[in-house]
Phi, psi and omega in degrees: 000136181296146172302317177216150171245113198241134174269153172214135184222159171237123183247158177078201177290153173279152169220165176298128171113351175306316176296333177293320178299304180312310180297312188294321176300321181285317183296310183295331173291321170299330175286350178243013177063047170241145182259134182247134178244121184276131177254112186282140179063040168066215186294337176309322182299338179256357182245327187255350184288140177247097187288355176265351182251110183312317175296322180286323175303305177301330178292327187242341183246124184228104172301137188248145178220169175299331186286320180276358178236014185300324186248356191294328179292354172280354186230155174282204184057193176235125186302328185270001188058181191205158170210171177255051180270140177242103180307330186269358177218061181274126182288329178216153180285140173297159183297319185297350180231013180296137180099342181275156175270132172224150172310142181235156179214158179257123179243136175241132179223130183054034188070015176243120177271140170216162184261136180237157181253146168255105179269024183300329181289331176284322178304306175304320177295313175296324175298320175290308179301331169281354178070034184275133175274329178214162177230126165260115182252136176245120177185189171271199188290330177300307182298323190277340180288332175285324178303316178294328173292322179296322175304315185296328185279356171113353184263138189288130186221136169235133187248146169232126183280133171215134176176129177301336183285350179053038188244021178281128179297159175068015177216149181266345185215139176240143180293141185110336195285320184293318179296324190290316183278341171285321183294319182289326175294313178302315186302311183294324186295316181295322185282357173303314180310313186284313173303320178292319180299326186258010180041062185231177171258127186270130182240127179243129181257133178226166175295158181146076184303304190243337187236139182262026182301316180303308185293311184306314188279328178289317174305312187303316179276342183269343182064054182222179188266173182204154176233124186238157186299332188293340188221120180284118178278156162288114182290318177298326179285326176294319187286327178298315177296322179296317183296319178298313178300325184296313189297321181266011173272125181304335181265006178052052171218171180209153179226151179216146181240139181230136166293152180297327183265018179285142178232168174221162181305123182088352177242138172236140179303132176272136181243154177211165173082175178289134176305147184271195187293341182254009177086005178268133176260159171299141182258139168291147186296112177293339177285323172300318175308307184304321183298320179298312182306314184301316181297315186284317189277327191235359181057029186255144176274153181228166173228116179267130179225127183261103181269012197293288185304327185292337175289339178259002184262162182071196185287151178286153176275181185297317178306312186287327174292327183286316177288330174290315179298323180289315175307312176308315179289321176291328177298307185304320177299320186289329172297313181297330178273358174078021180275162175203163179075020186238150178236138175300140185205168166241117174233129194054029180085004181239150184284139182206160167253129185239164172300137172306131192294147175288126183300336180296338185291331183077189178288148176291129189246157184288133174285106192300306193303330183248344188249336188235125183273111181281347177271325182253357177057046175220164176295156167282124190257343182270164173065051184256351179304137171087349185278142169301169190305332183259016158071019172211161185236148174286000000 
């Protein structure tokens, strides 16, 4: 009989490093007489599975071993697949529970009110049927918000933060961030030749719905300007600075990177499509909107590049492999110690176990006063002595 039977899942968008977490949990679990069970497609694996149907069980439940996880850390993405399912806010009932009664709530988004179902009792039932003692959930603030709810309902959960936005509370670092900013920096460096050849203003869009860390850190190492969600810039001043940058550049070009959620005075991010399970709609390209403003106000030509999905594709870099593997072993340690409601984290540059963030806190934001120069629309470069490697503290 296994010492512990542990479930593990990945929710939300994929990032490089997820497979390193999964492998480290499996390998360390094997060394400590633990059985690890993969839940496929995130929380959907616990809301849609029919455990009495072999086909459904095979679709959503995957026993993990050293053999079937041996090479998964060599690639990006998630071996267990993912979804944006929120068990507490299901728009419709899965086929397996049609006809059953579940608590309902009313949610309003964009002026439209709809009824959603809370399938938490079905999740708990499936966890019990699977004989799981623990669940390790890997995700961003949305996935972790349900992890916190599950912990409050009495099931033992250990969480691991991942998101390119690096915006999870209670940690200075989330898996996927280093690879994202490395890729963004590389892409911008390559495109300097094209933007310079055509003597234009290059505008780059990266992920960052609510927090500007990806754009800010990319700008930091690329020595370019940036616009982030935490601060609405004066667009006339921004364009004037970019035109001046271009004029004084021997190659006659300028660059700026924008978070997808960035805004300026008089402009609000446009959204489209149906909201996902966590209420998020797709955002229209703020880079295209700025390009239009540059053309109208300064009569300058631009080149627009959307770097979003490219940043989360492919293999993790060294930092993400290191942190992901370490977070995985920390999670297993917490399980062996009988702990629950905790999240692997980096705090003041050191590894630590922290409480799973309270969803009411929302995403972690860039501290404008210390990290962003609101006059130059650049990162602050001074006063870094004593800070941890990623230049911010929880």
